[in-house]
N, C-alpha and C positions, 0 to 999 in steps of 0.2 A: 382644213384647219392648219394654221401656220405653226411652226415648231415652237414659237415663243409663248404660245398660250398655255396656261396651266392645265393639268388634268382635271377632269370633272367627275363627280360621283354619279351614280345612277339617277336619272331623272324619271319622273312619272311618265308613263306612256306604255305603248304596246311592245311586247316582245314578239317580233316577227321572226319565226324560226324557219329556215330553209333546210330541209333534209334532202341532201343531194344523192339520189340513187337509192335503190332498194336496201342496200346494206345500211346506209345511214338512217333511213326511215325505220327499218326494223329495230335498230339499236337505240335510236333516240326519240322516235316519234311519240310514243306513249309516255315515256319517262319524262320528257322535257316539259310537256304541258302541265304536269302535276308538280314537278320540282320547282318550276318558276312561279307562275301565278296563273292558275287555270282561268281566271276571269279576265286576264289581260294578256293572253298568249294566243297567237295564231300560228299554227304549224301548217306549212305548205310543202308538199312533196314536189320536188323538181328533178329534172334529169341530172346525171353526172355532168360536171362542167357546164352549168346552165348558161344560156345565152340571153340575148336581148328580150325575146318574147316571154321567157320564163321569169326574168328578174324585174325588168323595168316597170311593168304594170303594178308591181307590189311595193315599190319603193315609197310611195306616199304613205303606206301604213307604218313605215319605220320612222317617220318624222316625229321628233320629240320622244322617241323610245329607243329601242335597241334592236339591231339586226343580229341574229344568231345564225351562224353557218355551221351545219353539221355535215361533215364530209371529209374528203381528202385535201391535201395541200393544193392539188390542181383545181378542186372545186372552189376553195377559198380564193384562189387566184382569179378564177373566172368571174366570181361575184365582184371582186375588186375592180376588174376591168369595167364591169357595168357601172359601178359607182363612179369611177373615173370619167367615163364617157357621158354619164348623166349629170356630172358636176355635183355629186352627192358625197364627196369624201368626208364631209363632216358628220355623217351618220355613224354612230358608234357600232363597231363590229366585234362580236364575241365569236370564238371558234371552239367547236366541239369536234375533236379529231376522230376519224375512223381509221384505225390501224396506225402504223408508225408514221410519225410526222416530223419532218425537219423544221417546218414552220414553228411547231410547238417548242422545239429545242432552241431555235434562234431567238424567239420572243419570250422565252421563259414561261410558257403556258403549261398547265398540267394536262396529262393525258388520262389520268384516272377519271372515270366517269363522274364520280361524286364531286371531286375537286374541280373538274371542268365546269360542272353545272353551278357550283358555288361562285366561280369567277364570272360566268355569264350573268348570274343574278346580281351579285354584289361587288364585282370588280370595278376598277377605276378606268374610265375612258380618257385616253390622251393621245397626242400626236405620235405617229410612227413613220419613219422614212419609207416612202413609196419608191421602189426601184422598178423601172420600166426597161423593156428591151426594144430594139428598133424593128421588131416584127409585130408590134401591137399588143404584146403581153406584159405581164408584171411578174416579179419574183417575190413570193411570200416565204419560201423556204430555201431552195437551192436550184440553180441551173448548173448541170454537170456535163462537161465534155469528156469524151473518151480520149485515148491516146491521139496525139496530133503532132504535126511538124509545122511550126509557124512562129508568130510573135504575139505577145500579150503586153498591153500597156494598161496602167492605172493612172488616170490623168495624163500627165506628160512623161511619166516615168516608165521605162521599160522593165517589165517584171521578169520575162524570160524570152529567149529567142532560140529556136531550134527544136529538137525533139523533146516531147514532154509526155508523161504518163497520164496526165489529165488536168482539168481545170474545174474549179467550183466558184461560182459567184453567189453570194448571199447578201441580203440586206444587213446593214450594220446598225444595230439598235443604238449604238453610242456614236452615231455619225454627226451629232451636233445639229445645228440649224441648217435650213435649206441653203445650198450654195457652199457648204463646208465639206461635208462627207456624206455617208449613207450607203456606200458600196464597199463590200469586203471581198477580196479575191485571194484564192489559194491556187497556185500552179505547182504541180508536182513534177519534178524533173524525171528523166529516165531512170529505170532501175540500175543499180550498181553491182559490181562484182558478179558479172555474168547473170544478172537477174536475181541474185540471192538476197540483196538488200533493197529496200524501197528507195525511191529517189528523194532528193532533198526538196522540202517544201519551201516555196517562195511566197511570202504573204505581203499584201498591200491593202491599203484602205484609202478611199478618196471619193470624188464626186461621180466618177465614171470609169468603166473598164471597156477595153476593146480587144478583139482577137482577129487576126487574119491568118489563115492556115490552109493546108491541103484538106480536102474533105474529111470530116470527122463526125462522130455521132454526138448527139446532144439529148439530154433528158431535162425537161422543163417541169420543175415541181413534181417529179415522179413519173412523168409521161414522156415516152420517146417522141422526139420531133421527127416528123416524116421527111424533113428536108435536111440534107447534109449540111453540117456546119462548115462555112468557109470564111464568112465575115459576120461579126455580130458586135453590137454595142449594148451595154447596160448603163443606165444612168439614173440618178435621183431626180424624181419629178419635182416641179416647182412648188408643189403643195404636198403636205403629208396626208396619210389616211388616219383614221381614228380607231385605235385598237383598245379593246377592253382587256386589261391585265390584272393580275392579282393585286389586291390592295396591300400596301406595305404597312407594317405595324406602326 
């Protein structure tokens, strides 16, 4: 769905609920089928960070309805990758977080179970910037790098060069239309006064962010990347995904 299209309210159709992993299924499985509409809700237990064989055969059930993802930020990211690759970004996606969620914070989604179910049922679906990385993933909450020595750019602007305490890349909900923005970057400089004070934060927003550095650690939506970070790019996709958010009064 392109960024200029207006939000749309809940349409008639099936609630397809994916409970990602045992924790999500135990927390949400029974509750969600009764809290939404038991006659129009299909709950499917899938593995954590579900892949193509887990998600793709189910996507037809979400047409005309709403896809609800119960799980972690990494689970939501995995489902969005499948929607991206199946060219189904127009399917409205609601999120029921399990545990702390940076994605919920970024997008203004409730983490209280009752409030989250209310949004899944009656929230408004609209376009949201989809941030990808050059390793085939997406960012729904945050990608976070540990201490590094290198250089970070946001679009053509240098954000920081040299030692840094860390980097965080998030989607920018206020990024405007496709081609304008969508990526938010925070780079924290080295600690000051012999480590007694935190480093200065350098913030930037744009269409893309890149880093080149000596090997450093990286967490992608709460999961440690098993490959050292040396070069990475994050950028806004040419189409948005469709997120269900709280309805405004």
